[in-house]
DRENZA-167679 format. One record per residue (C-alpha): residue in one letter; x, y, z. Coordinates in steps of 0.001 Angstrom, whole numbers, padded with zeros to 6 digits, always signed. Last residue first. Example, Ala and Ser with C-alpha at 12.3 -4.5 7.8 and 13.67 -1.06 7.14 Angstrom:
% DRENZA-167679
s+013670-001060+007140/a+012300-004500+007800/
***
This chain:
% DRENZA-167679
a+107884+144191+079888/p+108038+146330+083368/e+105137+145142+086069/g+101665+147112+086252/g+099731+145272+083597/a+100531+142325+085354/r+099499+143739+088909/n+096786+145290+087361/l+095553+142020+086042/l+095827+140264+089458/a+093662+143179+090996/a+090938+142935+088631/l+091103+138908+088723/e+090218+139502+092797/e+087232+141943+091903/p+085786+139987+089465/k+085214+137206+092258/f+083959+133473+090662/t+083593+130788+093283/v+086030+127942+093843/p+084358+124822+092915/t+084061+122306+096092/c+086663+119168+096475/s+086678+116991+100101/n+088238+114013+100988/v+090651+114252+098629/l+093694+112093+098191/l+097023+114193+097995/r+099821+112823+096002/g+103385+113085+096573/g+103877+109475+098269/f+100535+110559+100446/e+099006+113234+101678/s+095652+113544+103142/g+092614+115756+102280/s+091557+118796+101020/c+090302+120190+097474/t+089151+123924+096804/y+088519+124227+093079/y+089602+126413+090004/r+088057+124966+086624/g+090483+124278+083774/l+089313+120968+082590/v+086508+119220+085680/a+083748+118554+083010/d+085870+118558+079970/r+087573+115465+081488/i+084918+113954+082788/r+083368+114162+079214/y+086396+112881+078219/f+086923+109632+080261/t+083288+108715+080157/e+084300+108549+076218/d+086991+106539+076393/m+085195+103698+078267/g+083521+102894+074515/l+084888+104831+071704/p+081730+103618+069696/n+079134+104396+072821/s+076445+102623+074238/e+078531+100285+077214/a+080613+103202+077694/i+077957+105729+078255/g+075518+103144+080055/v+078586+102374+082133/a+079036+106418+082725/e+075821+107132+083491/d+075401+103979+086227/l+078632+105737+087813/t+077048+109330+087741/l+077814+112352+085813/g+077342+115348+087323/t+080994+116229+087011/l+082034+117669+090313/k+079370+115615+092652/e+079879+112064+090398/v+083794+112740+090486/l+083059+113723+094753/d+081603+110266+095058/r+083710+108315+092927/q+086933+109189+094488/i+089807+111946+093756/l+093076+111618+093711/i+095599+114271+093301/n+098958+115305+092140/h+099835+119160+093571/a+101276+121934+090879/r+102933+124169+092847/m+103177+127798+093281/g+100355+129373+091018/d+098077+126411+092934/d+098291+123610+090278/l+095833+121017+090629/v+097315+117984+088770/a+094559+115127+088228/k+093495+111335+088702/l+089504+111617+088643/r+088117+108351+089746/l+084905+105843+089296/d+084059+102495+089783/y+082758+099597+087852/r+082793+095532+089543/f+085185+092990+087894/e+083390+089322+087750/p+086050+088548+084216/q+089019+089087+086533/i+091776+087242+084973/e+095143+087530+087424/h+094792+087799+090828/v+097848+089738+091761/p+098399+092091+089022/c+094759+091877+087948/y+093820+091798+084078/n+090491+092602+082991/q+091559+092712+079282/r+091103+096975+079586/s+093756+096467+082658/l+092236+096262+086215/t+092279+098509+089290/r+093096+097327+092423/n+090512+096776+094841/c+092428+093964+096607/g+090467+092649+100495/e+088183+090503+098769/v+088554+089373+095197/p+086609+091546+092960/c+089161+093391+091382/r+088596+097025+089908/k+086942+098705+086012/i+087878+101755+085646/l+085451+104783+084666/g+087091+108304+084212/s+090833+108917+085114/g+092926+106132+084302/p+094821+108980+082113/a+095366+111982+083954/v+093446+114907+083657/h+095568+118182+083963/v+095231+121987+084446/l+092409+121700+087493/a+093480+125688+088987/g+094259+126476+092607/q+093276+126392+096172/i+095086+123408+098448/e+094083+122430+101620/t+096148+119654+103802/e+094313+117204+106123/n+095306+115666+109442/r+091682+116584+111284/g+091822+115765+114735/v+088710+113766+116433/e+087285+115072+119775/i+086986+111686+121892/d+084367+110209+124202/g+084088+108498+126941/e+082261+105247+127908/d+084649+102658+125547/s+083386+099965+123750/i+085310+096789+122992/y+086480+095602+120266/m+088873+092505+119257/a+090626+092255+115926/t+091541+090260+113185/n+088509+091207+111226/l+088777+094355+111812/s+090609+095616+109067/l+092255+099063+108778/s+092981+101701+106331/l+096585+103349+105086/r+096622+104853+101880/g+100343+104976+099785/n+098177+102924+096390/y+097362+100454+099465/e+098231+100356+102738/d+097066+097377+105081/v+096674+097564+108846/t+095348+094538+110772/a+093614+095185+113869/y+094831+094059+116690/y+093436+095556+119593/i+090158+098164+118967/n+089051+099981+122049/y+086374+101759+121020/v+084045+104946+120620/a+080603+105534+119556/n+079547+108119+116929/l+078674+105898+114879/d+077747+101769+116276/l+080298+099361+114940/k+079016+096164+113099/d+079637+093057+114828/k+081487+090040+113718/g+080856+086584+115305/e+080186+084830+111855/e+082024+086733+109354/k+080877+089551+106927/w+084530+091695+106605/i+084605+094728+108481/v+086340+097848+107187/f+088311+100895+108313/k+089380+104279+106688/i+091577+106486+108983/t+091383+109720+110579/g+093372+111587+112607/t+095316+112842+115703/e+093483+113499+118632/d+091391+109537+117120/g+089444+108755+113771/l+087528+105945+112518/l+086355+106352+109050/g+083444+103520+107051/t+083034+100370+106506/q+081266+097876+107564/l+079535+093898+106649/m+081330+093701+102882/r+081085+090015+101682/d+078391+091795+098669/h+080806+094601+098501/t+080958+098016+098065/v+078989+098921+101643/e+077070+102157+102131/w+079774+104186+104287/d+079470+104707+108087/q+081661+107703+109308/v+083213+109581+112770/v+083107+105964+114156/k+085368+106866+117536/a+089437+105559+118136/r+091429+103639+120761/v+093563+101950+118426/s+095598+098939+118552/g+097821+097707+114919/v+099067+094862+112721/g+101164+095619+109988/p+101231+098617+107902/k+102025+101450+109718/l+100285+103325+112355/e+101398+106676+113462/t+098508+109050+112795/i+096084+106392+114245/p+097686+107311+117417/t+098869+103708+119385/i+097334+101907+121782/s+099718+099556+123534/p+097971+096163+123677/l+097593+094702+126859/l+098204+090943+127342/p+097570+088811+130140/i+100486+086270+131397/d+099109+082565+130598/k+101507+079312+130868/e+101938+076131+129929/m+103647+076856+126590/r+103013+074855+123193/s+106671+074364+121192/i+106658+075042+117698/t+109940+074341+116270/t+110978+075415+112482/g+112823+073821+109945/s+109573+072860+107862/h+108335+076575+107669/i+106288+079020+109581/k+106817+082509+108070/l+106021+085604+110267/n+105298+088748+108434/p+106998+092192+108755/a+104716+094452+107211/g+104888+096587+103328/k+102150+094217+102007/y+103996+091215+102884/e+107682+090865+104420/d+110120+088505+105455/v+110500+087055+109334/v+111795+083755+108549/a+110939+081043+112055/s+113629+079399+113626/e+112015+078627+117587/i+108625+079398+118097/r+107492+079116+121758/y+103836+079480+121727/w+101129+080521+124143/q+097520+080049+123187/g+094635+082216+123093/y+093888+080448+119395/e+095368+077139+119242/m+098212+076575+116982/a+098272+073690+114428/p+101774+071713+114840/a+103471+071924+112063/n+103540+069709+108521/a+106460+072370+106892/r+104516+071668+103854/t+101293+073460+104858/w+102999+076280+104762/t+102592+078536+108171/v+101883+081571+108375/f+102158+085129+110827/r+100990+088240+111184/i+102839+090419+114028/a+102323+091592+117141/g+103662+093873+119820/s+106343+094623+122928/s+104155+092709+125397/d+103892+089479+123002/a+101928+088978+120269/i+100254+086278+117777/i+098544+087151+114521/g+096753+084778+112331/t+097440+082166+109219/q+097305+078361+109099/a+097929+075416+106667/i+099311+077221+103739/s+099281+075439+100379/p+095869+074799+099888/s+095102+078701+099742/l+093598+081843+100854/a+093804+080459+105226/p+091196+081719+107257/t+092023+084199+109587/l+093206+083244+113678/a+093681+085741+116076/v+095540+086783+119358/v+097889+083406+119242/k+100249+084520+122279/g+104183+084750+122077/e+107418+083602+122405/i+109690+084732+119605/t+112963+082448+117925/v+114146+084384+114677/w+115668+084517+111414/d+115742+087663+110546/g+115431+089193+106221/p+111797+091245+107463/i+112454+092855+110958/i+112221+091789+114612/e+112134+094130+117283/s+108081+094474+117886/i+108308+091176+118559/p+111097+090992+120809/r+113660+088116+120063/l+114644+085421+121785/d+118138+083528+121374/t+117630+080348+119792/s+120095+080331+116967/a+120080+077523+114651/a+122795+074184+116256/g+126051+072685+115898/v+127044+069184+115708/g+127164+068440+119319/t+124804+066575+120001/l+123244+063997+117129/n+120042+062516+117346/y+119653+061414+113906/e+116687+064028+113265/r+117758+066125+115364/a+121100+066549+114024/l+119577+067164+110924/d+117330+070067+111721/a+120315+071483+113232/t+122721+071494+110311/v+119635+072357+107756/t+119350+075512+110327/r+122893+076748+110944/e+123543+076277+106905/a+120542+078071+106371/e+121772+081215+108629/e+125275+081309+106617/i+123688+081150+103659/n+121190+084180+104186/v+117556+083567+104451/g+114949+084944+101709/f+112383+082293+101957/e+112201+081107+098734/e+116173+080764+097145/v+118016+080301+100306/l+115446+078304+102972/r+114468+076152+099733/h+117999+075973+098249/l+119630+074954+101704/r+116959+072503+102000/s+117315+070698+098769/e+120884+070672+099098/i+120781+068506+102088/k+118198+066318+100673/q+120371+065883+097652/r+123213+065622+100371/d+121329+062244+101941/p+123063+061688+105687/q+125206+058537+106465/a+125234+059413+110269/g+128441+058334+112596/k+129242+062104+114307/a+132089+062623+111742/e+129180+061783+108757/l+127482+064335+110145/k+129963+067312+110303/r+131288+066162+106776/s+127505+066422+105367/i+127420+069945+106370/r+130166+070918+105040/e+129562+068856+101453/t+126240+070888+101529/v+127688+074061+102362/e+130229+073527+099620/s+127476+072302+096789/l+125177+075495+098065/h+128177+078028+096793/m+130413+080180+098715/
***
């Protein structure tokens, strides 16, 4: 079905009711919904028809679906009507975006974005709204509600208390989540705009958290327990983290026995992969992606004000299976004896530059035995602890004896 056919059909419906629609305008609206927002053509036809019917004050022309949907049930690709309470508002990062935040109902919560060109009324924190004909797409692996020119926003005169359901840390997924967790680690911040970062834990496991500097945001106390409502759950390189700037957190008098959802592997480090050693990271808040040698970020393009980091991408072989592992700066420094500052000095003074740090780190760890533990994501172990394995002569002798006793 071509857009021109749909344009003609909508035009005839409106003309039959006495209107004189602009065909070019109709096709432009259809194109925006289908091409920019990924709406299927049938849904786009219903929406544009309903919008124009309202503009021309016509009845009996047809309307978009107004079936109310629970937020927890909507998925990318849906065209939805919801009712919810605005539980967070966040700064817009682009002039093309008028408003961003989180809207919730009793079933769940979702991030939303309102485009500037939609000319939609601004929503207020703590108020309930009915949002009709919004598009659900995917942003950073999570459903995201897009409010466009065809969306209708109506303020609702009600104030129903919302009690978010608590999700175990191991069951979180990208989007919005609420947890009851204990602050088990408080890390040194690595960015000027970062207020606090560390590790939260509950009975099922642990997760990294971050709070960016913002008026009204306070640090969490180490070893304290909090109920954290409507945090943003992000995913990067297969690892989840919580951003608490959208969240409300309330201290809890109880305690939590934090569980460990870690995998332990012992074996020989048999390969050091490219991308190990000294690397450059994107400095844009919330990004942290690795830059190319030309300081290019795949999202934010050229970043001359990059920051350095150390990491080790390697393969650990336990004798039965080869495991891909990723080790971050603090452990790389301990395992190799090379600090980040020393690595930067080497790169800036050596003719081989950053390649020299790669060779030094590779030579320090390749062929050695380690016990590594951490969380597995996407076929890779994200290492939280790693210690060299002590050489035991009796075990080597036993292995040699077994090997010598096998038939040739």
